[in-house]
C-alpha positions in Angstrom: 144.4 151.4 118.8 141.2 152.6 117.1 138.7 150.9 119.3 139.7 152.9 122.4 139.5 149.6 124.7 140.5 146.3 124.3 137.9 143.8 123.7 137.6 140.8 126.2 135.3 138.7 124.2 135.1 138.3 120.3 132.4 136.3 118.5 133.1 136.2 114.8 132.2 134.5 111.5 135.1 135.8 109.4 135.2 135.5 105.6 135.9 132.1 104.1 137.4 133.5 100.9 140.9 132.9 99.8 143.5 135.7 99.3 145.9 134.2 96.9 147.0 131.1 98.7 146.1 132.2 102.1 142.5 131.5 103.8 141.2 135.0 105.0 139.8 133.2 108.0 143.5 132.2 108.9 144.7 135.7 108.7 141.7 136.8 111.0 142.5 134.4 113.6 146.0 135.6 113.6 145.0 139.1 113.8 142.3 138.7 116.5 144.9 136.6 118.7 147.2 139.7 118.8 144.2 141.9 120.1 143.3 139.7 123.2 144.8 139.8 126.5 145.2 136.7 128.9 141.8 135.4 130.1 139.9 137.0 127.0 137.5 134.7 125.2 136.5 134.1 121.7 134.3 132.0 119.4 134.8 131.8 115.6 132.8 130.0 112.9 135.3 128.7 110.5 135.2 126.2 107.5 135.4 122.5 108.8 138.4 122.4 106.8 140.2 124.4 109.3 140.3 121.3 111.5 142.4 119.1 109.1 143.9 121.5 106.2 147.6 121.6 105.3 147.7 124.7 103.2 146.4 128.3 103.0 148.0 129.5 106.1 145.4 127.2 108.3 148.2 125.1 110.0 150.0 128.3 111.4 146.4 129.5 112.5 145.8 126.2 114.3 149.4 126.2 116.0 148.7 129.6 117.4 145.5 128.6 118.9 146.8 125.5 120.4 150.0 127.3 121.7 148.1 130.5 123.1 144.7 129.4 124.1 142.9 126.9 126.1 140.3 125.2 123.6 137.0 124.9 125.6 135.0 123.2 122.7 135.2 122.6 119.0 131.8 121.8 117.2 131.5 120.3 113.8 128.3 121.3 112.1 126.9 120.2 108.7 126.3 122.3 105.7 123.2 125.0 106.1 123.6 124.9 109.8 124.9 128.5 110.1 123.7 131.0 107.4 120.7 131.5 105.4 122.2 130.2 101.9 125.3 128.7 103.6 126.3 125.2 101.8 129.5 124.6 103.8 130.3 122.6 106.6 131.6 124.7 109.5 133.2 124.2 112.7 132.8 126.5 115.8 135.9 126.8 117.9 
């Protein structure tokens, strides 16, 4: 509503922090998917644990992706690949 127009492409590196028992990146994915229309595109840099985790809201975020999106590629990258001081393995969806 505040943006004026809906984005058709979103590229993001959401925060990897946790709010209580929920990963912020999982909340971010849920929010972004509610913004995008059919045929929109996105790329997210996420903690690599996003691919296999069974807690912190991540399974729900993965389910939303698989039910609502056509996954083009998923890259797994070792630590220090993304970010100057990054010391966490990441994936790019």
